[in-house]
N, C-alpha and C positions, 0 to 999 in steps of 0.2 A: 337369744337376743345378743349376747356378747359375740357370738361368732359371725353374726350380721354385721356388726360394727367393725369387726376385724377384716371380714372380707370387703367392706367397702373401702377400709384404709388401705388394703393391699390394692385394689383397683385404682384407688386414687394415686397412690405412689407410682404404680406402673405406668399410669398415663403421664405422670409428670417426667419420670424416667424416660419414656420414649420421646416426649417433647424435647428433653435435654439432649438426648443423642441425636435427634434431628437437627437441632440447633448446632451442635458440635460438627456434625458432618457438613452442614452448610458453610460453616465458618472454615472449615479445613479447604472446602473448594475455593472460597473466596481468597484464602491466603495463598493458594495454588495460582490462581488468576492473577493475583497481585505480583508473585514472583515472575511469572511469565512475562506480565507487562513491563517489570523492571528490567529483565533481560532484553526484551525487545527495544526499550528506550536506550539502554547501554549500546547495543548493535547499532541502532540508528545514529547515535552520537559517534561511534567509530566510523560509520560510514561517511557521515558528514565530514569528519576530520580528514579522512582519506581523499574525498572528493576535493576539499580545500586546499589540500597540499599539491594536488595534481593540477596542472594548468588544463583547460578545457581543450585548447588547440596550441600547438606549438607555433611560436612567432615565425619561424621559418616556412611553415606551411603557408601563413598567411601573407608572406612577402614575396613568394615564388611567383614568378609572372606567368600568366597562362599563355602556352605557346599558339593557341589560336589567335589570339589578339596581336601578337607580334608578327604574324606571316604578312608579307607583303605580297599582294596580288597585283601584278601588272594592269589587269583591266578590272574594273569594277563591274561585277555582273549583277544587272538588275533581277529583282524578283521576276519569276516568270508570271505572265499576266493569267489572272484567274478567269475561267469561263464564267459567264453571266449566271447568276442564280436562277433558278427555275422561276419562269412568270406566272403569275396567277392567271387562270382561265377566266375569261369575262363571260 
């Protein structure tokens, strides 16, 4: 009888130990994920700072005249007439 109680106690403790170990490893994975997220947030903040420090376009690029607009053509060439669209058959 005593040995049966001891066996039950050992099995009970073993199952509690397994549950504790499973919880421990889940917590370790969660901590790893949290660290990865912190690192990604830090990298994102650095990228945003770098992007804010650099202008999107240089002002000189925006103010340079487009050569095609400044060309003087002696004669205005009208658009060539388009052929009529296909007519529906009646």
